[in-house]
KOLZA-41906 format. One record per residue (C-alpha): residue number from 1; residue in three letters; x, y, z. Coordinates in pm, 1 decimal. Last residue first. Layout:
<rs>
+------+---------+----------+----------+----------+
! voti ! koldren !       c1 !       c2 !       c3 !
+------+---------+----------+----------+----------+
!  NUM !     ALA !        X !        Y !        Z !
...
+------+---------+----------+----------+----------+
</rs>
This chain:
<rs>
+------+---------+----------+----------+----------+
! voti ! koldren !       c1 !       c2 !       c3 !
+------+---------+----------+----------+----------+
!  278 !     UNK !  -1464.8 !    357.0 !   1395.8 !
!  277 !     UNK !  -1524.0 !    731.9 !   1350.8 !
!  276 !     UNK !  -1562.6 !    745.9 !    976.2 !
!  275 !     UNK !  -1210.1 !    790.1 !    839.9 !
!  274 !     UNK !  -1058.8 !    543.6 !   1083.0 !
!  273 !     UNK !   -701.6 !    592.4 !   1208.6 !
!  272 !     UNK !   -522.0 !    258.2 !   1209.9 !
!  271 !     UNK !   -408.5 !     72.5 !   1520.7 !
!  270 !     UNK !   -553.2 !   -271.0 !   1448.3 !
!  269 !     UNK !   -869.2 !   -208.6 !   1653.4 !
!  268 !     UNK !   -927.2 !    106.2 !   1446.0 !
!  267 !     UNK !   -926.7 !    -98.6 !   1125.1 !
!  266 !     UNK !  -1182.4 !   -350.4 !   1249.3 !
!  265 !     UNK !  -1388.8 !    -65.4 !   1397.4 !
!  264 !     UNK !  -1398.9 !    102.4 !   1055.7 !
!  263 !     UNK !  -1556.8 !   -209.0 !    911.0 !
!  262 !     UNK !  -1818.5 !   -233.6 !   1186.6 !
!  261 !     UNK !  -1895.6 !    143.2 !   1174.7 !
!  260 !     UNK !  -1942.8 !    144.6 !    793.5 !
!  259 !     UNK !  -1669.0 !    249.0 !    550.5 !
!  258 !     UNK !  -1547.1 !   -109.3 !    500.4 !
!  257 !     UNK !  -1910.9 !   -227.6 !    469.8 !
!  256 !     UNK !  -1983.8 !     27.6 !    197.6 !
!  255 !     UNK !  -1671.6 !    -89.1 !     12.2 !
!  254 !     UNK !  -1798.8 !   -448.8 !     30.5 !
!  253 !     UNK !  -2142.6 !   -344.7 !    -99.1 !
!  252 !     UNK !  -1973.5 !   -150.2 !   -379.8 !
!  251 !     UNK !  -1793.2 !   -466.5 !   -491.4 !
!  250 !     UNK !  -2117.9 !   -666.2 !   -496.9 !
!  249 !     UNK !  -2290.7 !   -390.1 !   -694.8 !
!  248 !     UNK !  -2012.4 !   -377.8 !   -958.9 !
!  247 !     UNK !  -1804.9 !    -61.1 !   -933.7 !
!  246 !     UNK !  -1879.7 !    248.4 !  -1141.8 !
!  245 !     UNK !  -1581.1 !    389.6 !  -1326.5 !
!  244 !     UNK !  -1220.5 !    307.0 !  -1246.7 !
!  243 !     UNK !  -1118.0 !    189.0 !   -902.3 !
!  242 !     UNK !   -897.8 !    281.9 !   -608.5 !
!  241 !     UNK !   -907.4 !    168.5 !   -243.2 !
!  240 !     UNK !   -692.9 !    401.7 !    -40.5 !
!  239 !     UNK !   -494.5 !    404.0 !    284.3 !
!  238 !     UNK !   -389.6 !    762.0 !    345.5 !
!  237 !     UNK !    -54.1 !    885.7 !    480.0 !
!  236 !     UNK !     73.6 !   1018.4 !    812.4 !
!  235 !     UNK !    436.2 !   1104.4 !    888.0 !
!  234 !     UNK !    391.8 !   1432.0 !   1079.9 !
!  233 !     UNK !    296.4 !   1330.3 !   1431.7 !
!  232 !     UNK !    127.6 !   1623.4 !   1606.0 !
!  231 !     UNK !   -162.8 !   1621.2 !   1359.2 !
!  230 !     UNK !   -419.4 !   1525.0 !   1622.6 !
!  229 !     UNK !   -504.3 !   1202.0 !   1438.8 !
!  228 !     UNK !   -137.0 !   1105.4 !   1412.3 !
!  227 !     UNK !    -74.3 !   1179.9 !   1778.9 !
!  226 !     UNK !   -375.4 !    967.9 !   1878.8 !
!  225 !     UNK !   -306.8 !    678.9 !   1640.2 !
!  224 !     UNK !     44.1 !    663.0 !   1785.4 !
!  223 !     UNK !    385.1 !    763.6 !   1650.6 !
!  222 !     UNK !    594.2 !    914.5 !   1933.0 !
!  221 !     UNK !    655.3 !   1289.5 !   1914.2 !
!  220 !     UNK !    981.7 !   1465.8 !   2001.3 !
!  219 !     UNK !   1078.9 !   1551.4 !   1645.0 !
!  218 !     UNK !   1026.0 !   1185.9 !   1554.0 !
!  217 !     UNK !   1003.4 !    939.1 !   1841.3 !
!  216 !     UNK !   1156.0 !    597.1 !   1795.6 !
!  215 !     UNK !    969.0 !    272.4 !   1729.9 !
!  214 !     UNK !   1125.3 !    -54.4 !   1841.6 !
!  213 !     UNK !   1129.1 !   -379.4 !   1643.8 !
!  212 !     UNK !   1037.6 !   -740.1 !   1727.9 !
!  211 !     UNK !    721.3 !   -639.9 !   1913.3 !
!  210 !     UNK !    475.4 !   -561.9 !   1635.3 !
!  209 !     UNK !    503.8 !   -276.3 !   1384.6 !
!  208 !     UNK !    189.5 !   -373.5 !   1189.4 !
!  207 !     UNK !    -34.6 !    -69.5 !   1236.7 !
!  206 !     UNK !    259.0 !    169.6 !   1245.4 !
!  205 !     UNK !    328.4 !    100.5 !    877.7 !
!  204 !     UNK !    700.7 !     85.8 !    811.5 !
!  203 !     UNK !   1033.1 !    265.9 !    828.5 !
!  202 !     UNK !   1384.3 !    129.3 !    865.5 !
!  201 !     UNK !   1695.3 !    135.2 !   1082.6 !
!  200 !     UNK !   1952.9 !   -139.9 !   1122.5 !
!  199 !     UNK !   2262.7 !   -177.5 !   1343.7 !
!  198 !     UNK !   2106.7 !   -420.7 !   1593.5 !
!  197 !     UNK !   2008.8 !   -650.4 !   1301.1 !
!  196 !     UNK !   1736.0 !   -915.6 !   1346.0 !
!  195 !     UNK !   1438.9 !   -688.1 !   1411.6 !
!  194 !     UNK !   1547.5 !   -450.1 !   1137.2 !
!  193 !     UNK !   1555.9 !   -730.3 !    878.8 !
!  192 !     UNK !   1231.6 !   -894.7 !    997.3 !
!  191 !     UNK !   1038.9 !   -566.0 !   1017.1 !
!  190 !     UNK !   1155.1 !   -457.1 !    672.7 !
!  189 !     UNK !   1042.3 !   -793.6 !    532.7 !
!  188 !     UNK !    700.0 !   -756.2 !    694.7 !
!  187 !     UNK !    659.4 !   -407.5 !    553.1 !
!  186 !     UNK !    710.0 !   -554.4 !    208.3 !
!  185 !     UNK !    948.0 !   -567.5 !    -90.4 !
!  184 !     UNK !   1277.4 !   -492.0 !     81.5 !
!  183 !     UNK !   1565.9 !   -275.1 !    -39.4 !
!  182 !     UNK !   1886.3 !   -259.2 !    165.1 !
!  181 !     UNK !   2020.9 !     95.0 !    146.2 !
!  180 !     UNK !   2358.0 !    154.4 !    -23.7 !
!  179 !     UNK !   2189.7 !    344.7 !   -308.0 !
!  178 !     UNK !   2111.6 !    617.3 !    -54.7 !
!  177 !     UNK !   1757.4 !    751.6 !    -40.6 !
!  176 !     UNK !   1741.4 !   1076.2 !   -233.1 !
!  175 !     UNK !   1692.7 !   1421.7 !    -79.8 !
!  174 !     UNK !   1442.2 !   1670.1 !   -227.4 !
!  173 !     UNK !   1170.1 !   1597.5 !     31.4 !
!  172 !     UNK !   1295.5 !   1301.6 !    236.1 !
!  171 !     UNK !   1022.2 !   1336.0 !    498.3 !
!  170 !     UNK !    667.5 !   1358.2 !    363.0 !
!  169 !     UNK !    724.2 !   1288.0 !     -6.2 !
!  168 !     UNK !    997.5 !   1027.9 !     36.5 !
!  167 !     UNK !    814.1 !    849.8 !    317.5 !
!  166 !     UNK !    487.3 !    858.1 !    120.0 !
!  165 !     UNK !    652.8 !    706.5 !   -186.5 !
!  164 !     UNK !    834.3 !    448.5 !     24.6 !
!  163 !     UNK !    511.0 !    336.9 !    188.7 !
!  162 !     UNK !    337.2 !    332.3 !   -149.5 !
!  161 !     UNK !    604.2 !     99.9 !   -285.4 !
!  160 !     UNK !    687.7 !    164.9 !   -650.7 !
!  159 !     UNK !   1063.5 !    155.6 !   -590.8 !
!  158 !     UNK !   1141.9 !    -94.7 !   -314.7 !
!  157 !     UNK !   1119.5 !    -26.4 !     58.0 !
!  156 !     UNK !   1408.1 !     88.2 !    272.6 !
!  155 !     UNK !   1660.2 !    -51.7 !    520.0 !
!  154 !     UNK !   1963.0 !    157.2 !    619.6 !
!  153 !     UNK !   2238.1 !    -23.7 !    812.1 !
!  152 !     UNK !   2412.1 !    231.0 !   1035.2 !
!  151 !     UNK !   2780.0 !    161.1 !   1105.3 !
!  150 !     UNK !   2890.8 !    150.1 !   1468.0 !
!  149 !     UNK !   2962.8 !    367.9 !   1769.7 !
!  148 !     UNK !   2680.6 !    345.9 !   2019.1 !
!  147 !     UNK !   2392.1 !    586.6 !   1981.0 !
!  146 !     UNK !   2355.3 !    960.9 !   2024.5 !
!  145 !     UNK !   2289.5 !   1060.1 !   1664.4 !
!  144 !     UNK !   2646.7 !   1072.2 !   1528.3 !
!  143 !     UNK !   2739.1 !    767.2 !   1738.8 !
!  142 !     UNK !   2503.2 !    562.3 !   1521.3 !
!  141 !     UNK !   2736.7 !    599.2 !   1223.9 !
!  140 !     UNK !   2644.0 !    675.4 !    860.5 !
!  139 !     UNK !   2495.4 !   1024.5 !    862.5 !
!  138 !     UNK !   2516.3 !   1166.9 !    508.9 !
!  137 !     UNK !   2377.3 !    845.1 !    360.0 !
!  136 !     UNK !   2049.3 !    980.0 !    222.3 !
!  135 !     UNK !   1857.5 !    770.5 !    476.6 !
!  134 !     UNK !   2061.9 !    886.1 !    772.2 !
!  133 !     UNK !   2049.0 !   1251.6 !    663.1 !
!  132 !     UNK !   1669.4 !   1240.1 !    633.7 !
!  131 !     UNK !   1637.6 !   1067.2 !    969.6 !
!  130 !     UNK !   1858.8 !   1330.8 !   1132.0 !
!  129 !     UNK !   1662.8 !   1615.7 !    974.4 !
!  128 !     UNK !   1331.3 !   1467.3 !   1085.0 !
!  127 !     UNK !   1466.3 !   1453.6 !   1438.2 !
!  126 !     UNK !   1547.5 !   1132.2 !   1620.2 !
!  125 !     UNK !   1448.4 !    979.4 !   1951.8 !
!  124 !     UNK !   1505.2 !    663.9 !   2154.9 !
!  123 !     UNK !   1853.9 !    555.5 !   2046.6 !
!  122 !     UNK !   1974.1 !    280.0 !   2281.6 !
!  121 !     UNK !   1942.3 !     11.9 !   2007.8 !
!  120 !     UNK !   1859.3 !   -320.9 !   2172.5 !
!  119 !     UNK !   1502.0 !   -320.0 !   2037.5 !
!  118 !     UNK !   1633.7 !   -290.6 !   1677.2 !
!  117 !     UNK !   1520.7 !     27.4 !   1503.4 !
!  116 !     UNK !   1192.0 !    158.7 !   1361.2 !
!  115 !     UNK !   1072.0 !    489.4 !   1215.5 !
!  114 !     UNK !    693.3 !    465.4 !   1207.4 !
!  113 !     UNK !    472.5 !    563.5 !    914.3 !
!  112 !     UNK !    131.5 !    661.8 !   1050.5 !
!  111 !     UNK !   -182.1 !    528.1 !    883.5 !
!  110 !     UNK !   -507.3 !    678.3 !    762.9 !
!  109 !     UNK !   -824.7 !    486.6 !    686.2 !
!  108 !     UNK !  -1065.5 !    381.0 !    406.4 !
!  107 !     UNK !  -1001.0 !    666.1 !    161.6 !
!  106 !     UNK !  -1175.9 !    595.6 !   -169.9 !
!  105 !     UNK !   -979.2 !    704.9 !   -475.2 !
!  104 !     UNK !  -1132.1 !    717.2 !   -827.3 !
!  103 !     UNK !   -894.4 !    646.6 !  -1114.5 !
!  102 !     UNK !  -1001.8 !    800.5 !  -1445.4 !
!  101 !     UNK !   -670.7 !    817.4 !  -1628.6 !
!  100 !     UNK !   -628.3 !   1181.2 !  -1523.3 !
!   99 !     UNK !   -627.3 !   1065.6 !  -1160.0 !
!   98 !     UNK !   -314.9 !    863.8 !  -1236.7 !
!   97 !     UNK !   -138.4 !   1159.8 !  -1399.8 !
!   96 !     UNK !   -232.4 !   1380.2 !  -1104.0 !
!   95 !     UNK !    -60.3 !   1131.9 !   -872.6 !
!   94 !     UNK !   -271.5 !    930.2 !   -633.3 !
!   93 !     UNK !   -203.5 !    964.9 !   -262.6 !
!   92 !     UNK !     -3.9 !    685.8 !   -103.2 !
!   91 !     UNK !    -88.2 !    353.8 !     57.8 !
!   90 !     UNK !   -266.1 !    229.2 !   -254.0 !
!   89 !     UNK !   -494.8 !    -71.9 !   -288.7 !
!   88 !     UNK !   -652.5 !   -146.1 !   -627.1 !
!   87 !     UNK !  -1013.3 !   -259.2 !   -630.1 !
!   86 !     UNK !  -1189.7 !   -481.0 !   -881.9 !
!   85 !     UNK !   -856.3 !   -618.2 !   -998.3 !
!   84 !     UNK !   -748.6 !   -716.8 !  -1350.6 !
!   83 !     UNK !   -945.0 !   -413.9 !  -1470.8 !
!   82 !     UNK !   -636.4 !   -269.2 !  -1644.5 !
!   81 !     UNK !   -660.3 !     58.7 !  -1449.9 !
!   80 !     UNK !   -732.1 !   -121.4 !  -1123.8 !
!   79 !     UNK !   -438.7 !   -356.2 !  -1175.4 !
!   78 !     UNK !   -211.6 !    -60.9 !  -1258.8 !
!   77 !     UNK !   -307.7 !    108.8 !   -932.5 !
!   76 !     UNK !   -244.4 !   -213.3 !   -743.5 !
!   75 !     UNK !     96.9 !   -257.3 !   -906.6 !
!   74 !     UNK !    186.3 !     99.4 !   -807.8 !
!   73 !     UNK !     73.5 !     34.6 !   -451.1 !
!   72 !     UNK !    273.8 !   -284.6 !   -403.2 !
!   71 !     UNK !    233.3 !   -645.5 !   -516.7 !
!   70 !     UNK !    -13.7 !   -778.2 !   -263.5 !
!   69 !     UNK !   -326.0 !   -988.8 !   -325.3 !
!   68 !     UNK !   -663.0 !  -1013.2 !   -147.6 !
!   67 !     UNK !   -925.7 !  -1249.1 !   -294.1 !
!   66 !     UNK !  -1274.1 !  -1180.6 !   -157.4 !
!   65 !     UNK !  -1525.4 !  -1464.3 !   -193.6 !
!   64 !     UNK !  -1867.9 !  -1341.7 !   -301.2 !
!   63 !     UNK !  -2129.6 !  -1275.4 !    -29.6 !
!   62 !     UNK !  -2348.5 !  -1559.7 !     99.2 !
!   61 !     UNK !  -2172.6 !  -1574.1 !    437.0 !
!   60 !     UNK !  -2235.2 !  -1202.8 !    503.8 !
!   59 !     UNK !  -2120.4 !  -1120.5 !    856.3 !
!   58 !     UNK !  -1856.1 !  -1390.0 !    874.7 !
!   57 !     UNK !  -1741.1 !  -1321.9 !    518.1 !
!   56 !     UNK !  -1716.5 !   -948.3 !    591.5 !
!   55 !     UNK !  -1504.3 !  -1016.9 !    900.3 !
!   54 !     UNK !  -1265.0 !  -1231.1 !    697.6 !
!   53 !     UNK !  -1247.6 !   -976.2 !    413.2 !
!   52 !     UNK !  -1180.7 !   -693.9 !    659.0 !
!   51 !     UNK !   -899.1 !   -894.1 !    817.4 !
!   50 !     UNK !   -751.9 !   -961.5 !    472.5 !
!   49 !     UNK !   -781.5 !   -592.3 !    385.0 !
!   48 !     UNK !   -586.8 !   -512.4 !    702.6 !
!   47 !     UNK !   -308.4 !   -752.4 !    606.5 !
!   46 !     UNK !   -295.3 !   -611.1 !    249.3 !
!   45 !     UNK !   -296.0 !   -239.4 !    332.7 !
!   44 !     UNK !     78.7 !   -213.7 !    388.1 !
!   43 !     UNK !    145.1 !   -465.7 !    109.2 !
!   42 !     UNK !    -20.1 !   -216.5 !   -124.1 !
!   41 !     UNK !   -176.1 !   -366.7 !   -435.9 !
!   40 !     UNK !   -455.8 !   -605.6 !   -523.9 !
!   39 !     UNK !   -821.7 !   -663.6 !   -432.8 !
!   38 !     UNK !  -1024.1 !   -914.5 !   -633.5 !
!   37 !     UNK !  -1392.5 !   -983.8 !   -567.0 !
!   36 !     UNK !  -1533.0 !  -1326.9 !   -640.4 !
!   35 !     UNK !  -1696.1 !  -1558.4 !   -894.1 !
!   34 !     UNK !  -1556.2 !  -1376.6 !  -1194.3 !
!   33 !     UNK !  -1560.3 !   -998.1 !  -1207.1 !
!   32 !     UNK !  -1190.9 !   -909.1 !  -1217.0 !
!   31 !     UNK !  -1079.7 !  -1173.8 !  -1463.8 !
!   30 !     UNK !  -1409.0 !  -1141.3 !  -1647.9 !
!   29 !     UNK !  -1337.9 !   -774.5 !  -1708.6 !
!   28 !     UNK !   -998.0 !   -853.2 !  -1854.5 !
!   27 !     UNK !  -1146.6 !  -1122.5 !  -2075.6 !
!   26 !     UNK !  -1422.0 !   -888.9 !  -2190.8 !
!   25 !     UNK !  -1164.2 !   -627.7 !  -2284.3 !
!   24 !     UNK !   -969.1 !   -882.0 !  -2483.8 !
!   23 !     UNK !  -1288.8 !   -995.7 !  -2655.2 !
!   22 !     UNK !  -1364.7 !   -636.5 !  -2748.6 !
!   21 !     UNK !  -1014.4 !   -586.7 !  -2882.0 !
!   20 !     UNK !  -1046.8 !   -907.3 !  -3089.3 !
!   19 !     UNK !  -1385.6 !   -816.1 !  -3238.9 !
!   18 !     UNK !  -1259.4 !   -640.3 !  -3550.9 !
!   17 !     UNK !   -970.3 !   -879.2 !  -3607.5 !
!   16 !     UNK !  -1207.5 !  -1175.3 !  -3605.7 !
!   15 !     UNK !  -1452.6 !   -998.6 !  -3836.8 !
!   14 !     UNK !  -1179.3 !   -918.9 !  -4089.3 !
!   13 !     UNK !  -1069.5 !  -1281.7 !  -4090.8 !
!   12 !     UNK !  -1429.1 !  -1399.7 !  -4141.0 !
!   11 !     UNK !  -1480.3 !  -1153.1 !  -4429.8 !
!   10 !     UNK !  -1161.4 !  -1271.5 !  -4599.7 !
!    9 !     UNK !  -1272.9 !  -1633.3 !  -4573.1 !
!    8 !     UNK !  -1616.5 !  -1551.0 !  -4720.5 !
!    7 !     UNK !  -1454.1 !  -1374.8 !  -5016.1 !
!    6 !     UNK !  -1221.6 !  -1667.5 !  -5080.0 !
!    5 !     UNK !  -1515.7 !  -1908.2 !  -5072.2 !
!    4 !     UNK !  -1703.9 !  -1692.3 !  -5325.5 !
!    3 !     UNK !  -1399.5 !  -1670.6 !  -5553.7 !
!    2 !     UNK !  -1358.9 !  -2049.3 !  -5540.6 !
!    1 !     UNK !  -1723.8 !  -2093.4 !  -5639.1 !
+------+---------+----------+----------+----------+
</rs>
């Protein structure tokens, strides 16, 4: 009798260990596919995704609730890979290593990265070379680029930010952003710091620049949706939704809405470049 009970106990333990990975996977899936739709990632895309979610809810009141979270592009990509989010949000192109893990990108818009300074700063224009040398620390005084004499305060995004990744790829090239730069975890934080410090310079999504900072031209071209669309303005990056495998029907319906004329119009009205006309 004791031997039989011992055998049954061993079999139960083995069964628990055998199904644990499956239960873990189910838990992850349930986290992303509960009563709503979870979007997570780029803080550049976040405010636009929130507007899309609001418009979607107005148009389709019976649709699942859409929960939009930030965290940065890398965090969004990881959330999509781990199935803790239905859709990751990335404001940079996927790396080959990320595509190799099965991530599928869906471009929803394009965005220009604007170079911003304090409104009182007399500098109106910079070249790509000047911006690169400012951000790597080689140029450290505003008088070196036509401004008033005074130390330049460099403001950048944190490691893992899609905005920073695109800025480094498109403009910094082989140069490194100086360790003296102030690191901020969102476009909004960059805007606040630059908008409150006459000595500061930063970069951020054109779509959410606002009035408390001033954009400067880059290589003689001001950042606008028109110059970005024509290719005259160089700092343009994609806004992506990313997912693994086939999305749930309710998630796909939301993506279809984002790519439809009404969804693209929401993005175009906010200064982004639609991928489907808008």
